C-alpha positions in Angstrom: -151.7 -48.8 -159.8 -151.5 -46.8 -156.5 -151.2 -50.1 -154.5 -148.3 -51.2 -156.7 -146.5 -47.9 -156.0 -147.0 -48.4 -152.3 -145.6 -51.9 -152.4 -142.6 -50.8 -154.4 -141.9 -47.9 -151.9 -142.3 -50.3 -148.9 -139.9 -52.8 -150.5 -137.3 -50.1 -151.2 -137.7 -48.9 -147.6 -137.2 -52.4 -146.2 -134.2 -53.0 -148.5 -132.6 -49.7 -147.4 -133.1 -50.5 -143.7 -131.6 -54.0 -144.2 -128.5 -52.6 -146.0 -128.1 -49.9 -143.3 -128.3 -52.4 -140.5 -125.8 -54.7 -142.2 -123.2 -52.0 -142.7 -120.3 -52.7 -140.3 -119.2 -50.1 -137.7 -116.1 -48.1 -138.7 -113.1 -49.6 -136.9 -110.4 -47.3 -135.5 -107.0 -47.8 -134.0 -106.5 -45.5 -131.0 -103.0 -44.6 -129.8 -102.1 -43.8 -126.2 -98.8 -42.2 -125.0 -98.6 -41.8 -121.3 -96.0 -40.4 -118.9 -95.6 -42.4 -115.7 -94.4 -40.7 -112.5 -94.7 -40.7 -108.7 -96.5 -37.3 -108.7 -99.5 -38.9 -110.5 -99.9 -41.5 -107.7 -102.8 -41.1 -105.2 -101.4 -40.0 -102.9 -98.4 -38.6 -104.7 -94.9 -39.9 -103.7 -91.4 -38.6 -104.1 -90.1 -41.4 -106.4 -87.4 -40.4 -108.8 -88.7 -43.2 -111.1 -90.2 -42.3 -114.4 -91.7 -44.3 -117.2 -93.8 -44.3 -120.4 -96.6 -46.3 -121.8 -97.1 -46.6 -125.5 -100.3 -48.5 -126.3 -102.7 -49.1 -129.2 -106.3 -50.1 -129.0 -108.2 -51.6 -131.9 -111.9 -50.7 -131.5 -113.1 -53.5 -133.8 -111.3 -56.4 -132.0 -111.1 -54.7 -128.6 -107.4 -55.6 -128.5 -105.2 -53.4 -126.3 -101.4 -53.8 -127.0 -98.8 -52.1 -124.8 -95.1 -51.3 -124.3 -94.1 -50.0 -120.9 -90.6 -48.6 -120.2 -89.3 -47.3 -116.9 -86.2 -46.4 -115.0 -85.0 -45.1 -111.7 -87.5 -47.1 -109.5 -86.7 -47.9 -105.9 -86.5 -51.6 -106.7 -87.8 -54.4 -108.9 -91.3 -54.2 -110.2 -93.6 -56.5 -108.2 -96.8 -55.9 -110.2 -98.2 -53.6 -112.9 -101.9 -53.2 -113.7 -104.3 -51.1 -115.8 -106.8 -49.8 -113.2 -110.3 -48.4 -113.7 -112.8 -47.0 -113.9 -111.2 -43.9 -112.3 -110.8 -40.2 -113.2 -107.3 -38.7 -112.6 -106.7 -38.4 -108.9 -109.0 -41.3 -108.0 -108.0 -44.9 -107.2 -109.7 -48.0 -108.6 -109.2 -51.7 -108.6 -107.1 -53.5 -111.3 -108.9 -54.1 -114.6 -106.0 -55.9 -116.5 -102.9 -57.3 -114.9 -99.6 -57.2 -116.9 -98.1 -60.6 -116.8 -94.9 -62.3 -117.8 -91.6 -60.5 -117.3 -92.0 -57.2 -115.5 -88.5 -56.0 -116.4 -88.5 -52.9 -118.7 -89.8 -53.0 -121.3 -93.0 -54.7 -120.4 -94.8 -55.8 -123.6 -98.2 -57.5 -123.8 -101.7 -57.5 -125.1 -105.3 -58.2 -123.9 -108.7 -58.4 -125.4 -111.0 -56.2 -123.4 -114.6 -56.8 -122.4 -117.3 -54.4 -123.5 -117.4 -52.5 -120.1 -113.5 -52.4 -120.0 -113.4 -51.0 -123.6 -116.0 -48.3 -122.7 -114.0 -47.2 -119.6 -110.8 -47.1 -121.6 -112.4 -45.0 -124.4 -113.9 -42.7 -121.8 -110.5 -41.9 -120.3 -111.2 -43.8 -117.1 -108.1 -46.1 -117.0 -104.6 -45.6 -115.6 -101.5 -47.7 -115.5 -99.9 -48.3 -112.1 -96.4 -49.8 -111.6 -95.8 -51.3 -108.1 -92.5 -52.0 -106.2 -91.8 -53.4 -102.7 -91.2 -49.9 -101.3 -94.3 -48.5 -103.0 -96.8 -51.4 -102.7 -99.7 -49.2 -103.7 -97.8 -47.9 -106.8 -94.6 -46.1 -107.5 -95.4 -44.6 -110.8 -98.7 -44.0 -112.5 -100.2 -42.3 -115.6 -103.8 -41.8 -116.9 -104.5 -43.2 -120.3 -105.5 -40.3 -122.6 -105.6 -40.5 -126.4 -102.5 -39.3 -128.1 -103.1 -36.2 -130.2 
């Protein structure tokens, strides 16, 4: 009788472990609203240009979707990138290049790799908008979750 109770208990434990392991992670959609300006560049510049990034990130699919608007830049946008990993005030290489038309608004999406997703979620990405006069970046903003 005791052996049968042990077998039942072990079976219940195994079933509970299997169910817990099969439970999917909770997906979340994260929103980012970012102000872009020359003061956030490294080093800062005196650009009168301003901009905004509205982005959403789906943690289940790792899809990042963005809408970038800007005005007052010194010229046409020559490139725009998400950079990382980098804390505010630190430069890093491009992680995702915005492609297609770079006229405001710039809309697009990308599926991130695991390391890219981890850096984004840790607040280690920024958006940089480049022009001919400011080849290293005219306006920039750090991606921080909207509250």
